[in-house]
C-alpha positions, 0 to 999 in steps of 0.5 A: 268750569267754576266752583259752583259747577264743580259742586253740581257736578260732583252732586250729580256724580253722587246721584248717578252713584246711588240712583238704584236708590230712586228706581221707584221714583224714576218709575212713577216719573217716567209712567205717570204723565201727569205727574210728569208735566207737574214735575217738569214745571217744578224743576223748570223753576230750579234750572238757574240754580243749578250751573251745569245743564242736564236733562229734566230727567237727571235733574229729577234724580239730582234733587231727589238725592241732594235736595230733602225738601224736594223729596217732600214735594216729590211725595205730595205729588205722588199721593198718600199711598206711594208715599207710604210705599216709597218714602221710607226708603229716602224720607224728606225733611221732618222739619217740612211738612205739607198737609195732604189735602192741600192742592199745590199747583205746577211750578212750585219751589220751596227755597230752603223751607226748614221749619215751615208748614203749608196747610192751605186749602189750595195754591196756584201755579208757580208758588215760592215760599222760604223758611219759617212759613205757616200757612194754616187754619185758626181753628183745628180740624177746620179744613174749610177755615185755610188760606187759599193762595192764587197764581204766581204768589212768593212769599218771604222768610217768616210769612204766616197766613192763617184762616180762610183768607185769599191771596190774589194772583201775582202777589208778593209778600214781604218777609216777616208779614202776618196776614189775616185779611184777603190780599188782592191781585197784583200787588206787594204786601207787608206788615203785620197786619199785612196790607198792599204797599205797592200795585203792580200793573199786570 
């Protein structure tokens, strides 16, 4: 067993030891079918990050205990009422903010999204981003003036997307980019202002 597998096994043991903390979370996962399907898609994006193979229910427990950023996503998935009821018990990361009005498709993966703010109109399936990501409006309080993100979009570090722009499907945006205009489907885009530099065959 390699060092990463040993680390993951220890983290799983800690999660099991404190599993009583997550009984409300596990209850929601077990009895809300739609929520379970979406969370399973989120967990599928994390399978390769673990060096141990465990069932989805244990994976959920593992990430709830060991990843505060994943807890943020979990509370976003269950909605504001359940977040209010159980979020105080094991809070997420205070420096990672997901707007309550943002719709996020299944299979989201936030890789160490420290100091990120996710405030989009909608985000498609299989979205991923890293730290210092900012998605938001240009004018405070204008919920229509927010980005719309397609499916299979990956954002590098320190990407800023503001205003009512649309990011197409199958798009990768490079680190440090500032997006103020629409980005078409099937491309790699970089820069400030961000523009496509390579198109990918679909």
